C-alpha positions in Angstrom: -15.2 0.9 19.5 -17.5 0.1 22.0 -21.3 -1.7 21.5 -24.1 -3.3 22.9 -24.1 -7.0 22.8 -27.3 -9.3 23.2 -27.8 -12.9 23.0 -30.1 -15.0 21.0 -31.0 -18.3 20.6 -29.6 -19.9 17.7 -31.7 -20.6 14.4 -31.2 -24.0 13.2 -30.8 -23.6 9.5 -33.1 -25.9 6.9 -30.5 -28.4 6.4 -29.9 -29.4 9.7 -26.2 -31.1 9.7 -24.8 -33.5 11.8 -21.8 -31.7 12.8 -24.1 -28.5 14.1 -24.2 -28.3 18.3 -26.4 -25.8 20.2 -24.5 -23.0 21.3 -25.5 -19.2 22.0 -24.5 -16.9 19.6 -24.2 -13.2 19.2 -26.1 -11.0 16.8 -23.8 -11.0 13.8 -24.3 -6.9 13.4 -23.5 -6.3 17.0 -20.3 -8.9 17.1 -18.9 -7.5 14.0 -18.7 -4.1 15.0 -16.5 -4.5 17.5 -13.9 -5.4 14.9 -11.4 -3.5 13.2 -12.2 -4.5 9.6 -15.5 -2.6 9.9 -14.4 0.3 11.6 -15.5 2.2 8.4 -19.1 2.1 9.4 -21.9 -0.6 9.2 -23.1 0.3 5.5 -24.0 -2.2 2.9 -21.6 -2.2 0.1 -23.0 -2.9 -3.0 -22.1 -5.6 -5.3 -22.9 -8.3 -8.1 -24.1 -11.4 -6.4 -23.4 -15.0 -8.3 -27.1 -16.6 -8.3 -25.8 -20.0 -8.0 -24.6 -19.4 -4.3 -27.3 -17.0 -3.3 -30.8 -17.6 -2.2 -33.7 -14.9 -1.4 -36.2 -15.2 1.3 -39.9 -14.2 1.1 -38.9 -11.3 3.5 -36.1 -10.1 0.6 -33.0 -11.0 3.3 -30.2 -12.5 0.7 -29.0 -15.7 2.3 -25.8 -18.3 1.0 -26.6 -21.6 0.4 -25.4 -23.3 3.9 -25.0 -26.5 2.6 -22.8 -25.0 -0.5 -20.5 -23.4 2.3 -20.6 -26.1 4.6 -18.9 -28.3 1.6 -16.4 -26.3 0.5 -15.3 -25.2 4.0 -14.6 -29.2 4.7 -12.2 -29.2 1.4 -10.6 -26.3 2.4 -9.9 -27.5 6.1 -6.1 -28.5 6.7 -4.3 -28.3 10.1 -6.7 -25.4 11.2 -10.1 -26.2 11.7 -12.8 -24.7 9.8 -15.8 -25.5 12.1 -18.9 -24.3 10.0 -21.9 -23.6 12.3 -24.5 -20.7 12.0 -21.7 -18.2 13.8 -19.2 -19.0 11.1 -22.0 -18.4 8.2 -23.4 -15.7 9.7 -20.0 -14.1 9.1 -19.6 -15.6 6.0 -22.6 -13.5 4.7 -21.5 -10.5 6.3 -18.3 -10.4 4.1 -20.9 -11.3 1.1 -23.5 -8.8 1.6 -22.5 -6.1 4.0 -18.6 -6.0 3.6 -17.6 -6.9 0.0 -15.3 -4.0 0.1 -13.3 -5.2 2.7 -13.2 -8.7 1.1 -11.9 -6.8 -2.3 -9.1 -5.0 -0.5 -7.7 -8.0 0.7 -7.5 -9.8 -2.7 -5.9 -6.7 -3.7 -3.5 -6.4 -1.1 -2.7 -9.9 0.1 0.2 -10.7 -2.7 1.9 -7.5 -1.0 2.6 -9.9 2.2 1.6 -13.4 1.7 5.0 -14.0 0.2 6.6 -12.9 3.3 4.1 -14.9 5.7 4.7 -18.3 3.8 8.5 -17.7 4.1 8.3 -17.7 8.4 5.6 -19.9 8.5 7.3 -22.5 6.6 10.4 -21.7 8.4 9.0 -22.5 11.8 6.8 -25.1 10.9 3.6 -23.6 11.0 0.4 -23.9 9.2 0.4 -22.1 5.9 -3.2 -20.8 6.5 -2.2 -18.7 9.5 -1.6 -16.0 6.8 -5.1 -15.5 6.5 -5.1 -14.2 10.4 -3.4 -10.9 9.5 -6.6 -10.1 7.5 -8.7 -9.7 10.5 -5.7 -8.5 12.8 -4.6 -5.4 10.8 -6.5 -5.2 7.3 -3.1 -6.1 6.0 -1.9 -2.4 6.9 1.6 -2.6 8.5 1.5 0.6 10.2 -2.0 0.3 11.6 -2.3 1.2 15.2 -5.4 -0.1 17.4 -7.2 1.9 20.1 -5.5 -0.2 22.8 -2.0 0.8 20.8 -1.1 -2.8 19.5 0.5 -2.0 15.9 1.6 -3.7 12.9 0.1 -6.5 10.5 0.3 -9.1 14.0 -0.5 -6.3 16.5 1.4 -6.6 18.9 1.7 -4.3 21.9 4.7 -2.0 22.3 5.7 -4.1 25.7 5.3 -7.4 24.3 7.4 -6.6 21.0 10.0 -5.1 22.8 10.5 -7.4 26.0 9.4 -10.6 24.4 10.5 -10.6 20.8 13.3 -8.0 21.1 11.5 -5.7 18.3 13.3 -2.3 18.4 11.0 0.4 19.7 12.3 3.9 19.5 11.4 7.6 18.3 13.2 6.4 15.1 12.5 2.7 14.3 9.2 0.6 15.1 9.6 -3.0 14.1 6.4 -4.0 14.7 5.5 -2.0 11.2 8.6 -4.1 9.7 6.8 -6.9 7.6 9.7 -9.2 8.1 10.5 -8.8 11.7 7.1 -8.5 12.9 6.0 -11.9 11.1 8.8 -14.0 12.7 8.0 -12.5 16.1 4.3 -14.1 15.5 5.6 -17.1 14.1 7.4 -17.3 17.6 4.5 -16.3 19.4 2.2 -19.1 17.7 4.7 -21.5 19.1 4.7 -20.4 22.5 0.7 -20.7 22.3 1.3 -23.9 21.1 3.0 -25.5 24.5 -0.1 -23.7 26.3 -2.6 -25.2 24.8 -0.9 -28.6 23.2 -1.6 -27.1 19.6 -5.1 -26.9 19.7 -5.5 -24.6 17.3 -8.6 -22.7 17.9 -7.5 -22.3 21.5 -4.5 -20.9 20.0 -6.3 -18.2 17.8 -8.7 -17.4 20.7 -5.9 -16.6 22.9 -4.0 -14.8 20.3 -6.6 -12.3 20.5 -7.5 -11.8 23.8 -4.2 -13.5 25.8 -3.6 -16.8 27.1 -4.4 -15.9 30.7 -8.3 -14.8 29.5 -8.1 -17.9 27.5 -7.3 -20.2 30.6 -9.8 -18.5 32.8 -12.6 -19.4 30.6 -11.2 -23.0 30.7 -11.2 -22.7 34.4 -14.7 -21.3 34.6 -16.1 -23.9 32.1 -14.8 -27.0 33.2 -14.1 -27.6 29.5 -11.1 -27.7 27.0 -12.2 -27.1 23.6 -13.0 -23.7 21.7 -16.7 -24.4 21.1 -17.4 -26.0 25.0 -15.5 -22.7 26.3 -17.2 -20.5 23.6 -20.3 -18.8 26.0 -17.2 -17.9 28.8 -15.0 -15.9 26.4 -15.0 -12.4 26.3 -17.5 -11.5 23.6 -15.1 -10.0 21.1 -13.1 -13.4 21.5 -16.3 -15.2 20.9 -16.5 -14.0 17.2 -12.7 -14.0 16.5 -12.0 -17.8 15.3 -15.5 -18.1 13.1 -14.5 -14.8 11.4 -10.9 -16.3 11.1 -13.1 -19.6 9.3 -15.4 -17.0 7.3 -12.2 -15.1 6.0 -10.5 -18.2 4.8 -13.4 -19.2 3.0 -13.9 -15.9 1.4 -10.4 -15.6 0.0 -11.3 -18.7 -2.1 -14.5 -18.4 -3.0 -14.7 -14.7 -3.3 -15.5 -14.5 -7.1 -18.4 -16.9 -6.9 -19.7 -14.2 -4.4 -19.2 -11.7 -7.1 -16.4 -10.2 -5.3 -13.2 -9.7 -7.8 -10.2 -7.1 -7.3 -9.7 -4.5 -9.6 -5.8 -4.5 -9.5 -3.2 -6.7 -7.8 -0.5 -5.2 -5.8 2.8 -7.0 -5.4 5.9 -6.7 -3.4 8.7 -4.4 -4.8 11.8 -6.0 -5.5 14.4 -4.4 -3.2 18.1 -4.9 -2.3 19.2 -4.5 0.9 22.3 -1.8 2.4 23.3 -1.7 6.2 23.9 1.3 7.9 26.8 1.8 10.1 26.2 5.7 11.2 23.9 8.8 10.9 21.9 9.1 7.8 19.9 11.3 6.3 17.5 9.2 3.9 15.5 11.9 2.2 19.1 13.2 1.2 19.9 9.2 0.5 16.9 9.3 -1.9 17.9 12.7 -3.4 21.5 11.7 -4.3 20.9 8.4 -5.4 18.0 8.9 -7.5 15.3 6.9 -6.3 11.7 7.4 -5.5 11.3 8.3 -1.6 8.1 7.1 -1.6 8.8 3.8 -2.5 11.9 3.7 -0.3 9.1 4.4 2.6 7.0 1.5 1.4 9.6 -0.5 1.7 10.5 0.5 5.1 7.5 1.1 7.1 9.2 0.3 10.5 11.5 3.7 9.6 9.6 6.5 11.3 11.8 9.6 10.6 14.1 10.9 8.0 17.2 10.2 9.2 18.8 7.3 11.5 21.0 8.4 14.4 24.6 8.1 14.8 25.2 5.3 16.7 23.1 3.0 13.9 25.4 -0.2 13.4 24.4 -2.2 10.7 20.9 -1.5 10.5 19.2 -3.1 7.1 17.3 -0.3 4.8 15.9 -1.4 1.7 16.0 0.2 -1.7 13.9 0.0 -4.7 15.9 -2.2 -7.1 14.2 -1.1 -10.0 15.7 2.6 -9.6 19.4 1.9 -8.0 21.2 2.3 -11.4 22.5 6.3 -10.3 23.1 4.8 -6.7 25.3 2.1 -7.6 27.2 4.1 -10.2 28.1 6.8 -7.4 27.8 4.8 -4.7 30.4 6.3 -2.5 29.6 10.2 -3.3 25.8 9.2 -2.7 26.3 7.6 0.7 29.1 10.4 1.6 26.2 13.1 0.8 24.0 11.2 2.9 25.9 10.5 5.6 27.1 14.1 6.3 25.6 15.3 9.7 25.7 19.1 9.2 25.8 19.6 12.8 28.5 17.0 13.6 31.5 18.2 15.2 34.5 15.7 14.9 37.5 16.5 16.9 41.1 15.3 16.2 44.4 16.3 17.5 47.5 18.1 15.5 50.7 19.6 15.9 51.3 23.3 15.0 53.8 22.3 11.8 55.4 25.5 12.1 56.7 24.9 15.6 59.1 22.2 14.5 62.3 24.4 15.1 61.0 25.9 18.3 62.8 25.2 21.5 59.6 25.8 23.9 57.0 23.1 23.0 53.4 24.7 23.4 50.7 21.8 24.2 49.0 20.3 21.3 46.5 22.4 19.2 42.7 20.9 19.2 41.5 21.2 15.6 37.3 20.7 15.2 36.6 19.4 11.6 33.2 21.4 11.5 30.6 21.9 8.7 30.4 25.4 7.8 27.5 26.8 5.5 28.4 28.9 2.9 26.8 30.6 -0.6 28.2 30.4 -4.1 27.3 32.9 -6.4 27.2 31.1 -9.8 29.8 33.0 -12.3 28.9 32.6 -15.9 30.4 29.6 -17.7 30.2 27.7 -14.6 28.5 24.5 -13.8 27.6 22.0 -11.3 30.5 20.0 -11.7 33.0 22.7 -12.0 31.9 24.1 -8.9 31.7 20.8 -7.0 35.8 20.6 -8.0 36.3 24.5 -6.5 34.8 23.1 -3.0 35.8 19.6 -3.0 32.4 17.9 -3.0 30.4 15.8 -5.1 27.7 17.3 -7.4 25.0 14.8 -6.0 25.7 16.8 -2.7 25.4 20.2 -4.6 22.1 19.0 -6.4 20.6 17.3 -2.5 21.6 20.5 -0.7 20.1 22.7 -3.2 17.1 20.7 -3.9 17.8 20.5 -7.6 16.2 17.5 -10.0 18.2 15.4 -11.6 17.9 17.6 -15.0 17.9 20.9 -13.4 20.5 23.7 -14.8 22.0 26.5 -13.0 22.5 30.2 -14.1 24.5 33.2 -13.8 23.5 34.8 -10.3 21.9 31.7 -8.9 23.0 31.4 -4.8 24.2 28.0 -4.4 24.1 26.3 -0.9 27.2 24.8 0.1 28.4 22.8 3.2 32.3 22.5 3.4 34.3 21.0 6.3 36.8 23.4 7.9 39.5 23.4 10.6 38.7 25.5 13.6 41.5 25.5 15.8 41.6 26.1 19.6 44.9 26.6 22.0 45.2 24.7 24.8 45.1 26.0 28.5 47.8 23.8 29.7 51.4 24.8 28.7 54.2 22.2 28.9 57.1 22.2 30.7 60.0 23.5 28.6 62.2 21.0 27.2 65.9 20.7 27.7 66.3 18.7 25.1 64.8 19.1 21.2 62.7 16.4 20.4 63.0 14.4 17.3 60.9 14.7 14.2 59.4 11.2 14.6 58.8 12.2 18.5 56.5 14.9 17.5 55.1 12.7 15.1 53.8 10.1 17.4 52.7 12.8 19.5 50.5 13.8 17.1 49.2 10.5 15.3 46.2 9.0 15.6 45.7 5.2 14.9 42.8 3.1 14.1 42.6 -0.9 14.4 40.6 -2.3 11.9 37.4 -3.8 12.7 35.6 -6.1 10.6 33.4 -4.8 7.9 35.7 -1.9 7.8 36.9 -0.4 4.5 39.7 2.3 3.4 36.4 4.3 2.4 34.4 4.0 6.1 37.4 4.7 7.7 38.3 7.7 5.7 34.9 8.8 6.5 35.0 8.4 10.3 38.3 10.3 10.5 37.0 14.0 9.4 36.8 12.8 5.4 40.8 11.8 5.1 41.3 10.9 1.4 41.7 7.4 0.7 44.7 8.2 -1.6 46.0 9.9 2.0 45.4 7.1 4.1 47.1 4.5 1.7 50.2 6.7 1.6 50.5 7.0 4.9 50.3 3.5 5.5 52.2 2.0 2.8 49.4 0.3 1.3 48.8 -0.4 -2.4 45.6 -2.2 -3.0 42.5 -1.4 -1.3 42.1 -4.0 1.1 42.6 -3.8 4.9 42.6 -6.9 7.6 40.9 -7.0 10.9 43.2 -6.0 13.5 45.7 -4.4 11.3 46.6 -0.7 12.7 46.4 2.0 10.5 47.7 5.7 10.9 44.6 8.2 10.5 46.2 11.5 11.2 
């Protein structure tokens, strides 16, 4: 949001500290207005404050004890400087008196993402306290998008995410919203900024906000190299960014002393990961697998639609671990139901078995395996299981196609939708020349046989689904396979 800024002469606190230096500051009300955390409005939140850390001046304006905050921030400081001065202290008072609701919300949500942040920060050798920056960036909302188009927990622009950090961004997936991949990208970005600014963390934080180019220009204009020396030359939003970070680090450690406490604490849900190698209908997956689709969406905020396309290869999706009993017990049926594309048309060549004795060999027939919607009227005595067997489908597919719950019952006269695979044969337009010699049966079979070379990660089930749903038993019989294992490079007859 846009706002007017005005500069004022800083007011020195009563307890003048040796670390204070004269700087120009922004009115805190104006400075804070431009930040996303305050976009909900400027009204003051009400809360109960601890009298130990709060004083009330003659004009009834509450203040946080300056000396106390200074001592606490000195103890909190690790690798990233937490400079406590007039600017930083105004942000502490802002969070304490005007936006305790924001601090409370962050206390409730931090356990959802801090374990992820801590893992990647440690992996890349970065300071653990960097995890607090995402509170300022995104309110710990993985799907938030700024007015400028930056998105996710770490607020990457689409071009930066796609080009610089190889995040997938298309109509199906936006990995800026993936807490894991976005956090890893942010770690890589901080390493880049460290090389540019010689690991000066205050300059690195400022450049994360406005870009290294803008900060470098401020350095050239000022002739200085440290953040507080360059401060007056920075963009006005960036001037508040570093002290705001220091203030939120303080608040996350001492919120309770200011009367701010979470009502509930949310934590990351346990999940299992599977990899998708084809089209998949994610709603169908949840319905057939009997787990919560809402929980699935929470675990996969980067997935924008209810489906993933045909060209999907080894894409990881997270499933709620505590709800996967049915999924694992019926995994093949569930996956078969979810990966069946209603509009998919698989084409294969087949011979006319009735022409084995003909002298004249016409061209091979082209057979398309298509999904056809049919309606079945339930008869007395029928069950979902018996109807599924009749149409050679899984009962979980029947439930998904007809939006039936786990304990739903069917009744005589009810119409059920069923998608069954049917062969549609078309004759070729080219006629082969008349054979003078009758081909052998093996030659005729070789003309219509189709082979598949086993790839790494292939299984009999995956291969059977790829070629029109040929059964695993038929695959094993055609290829003389006794067990269930296939090896990469092995050549299999699939039709």
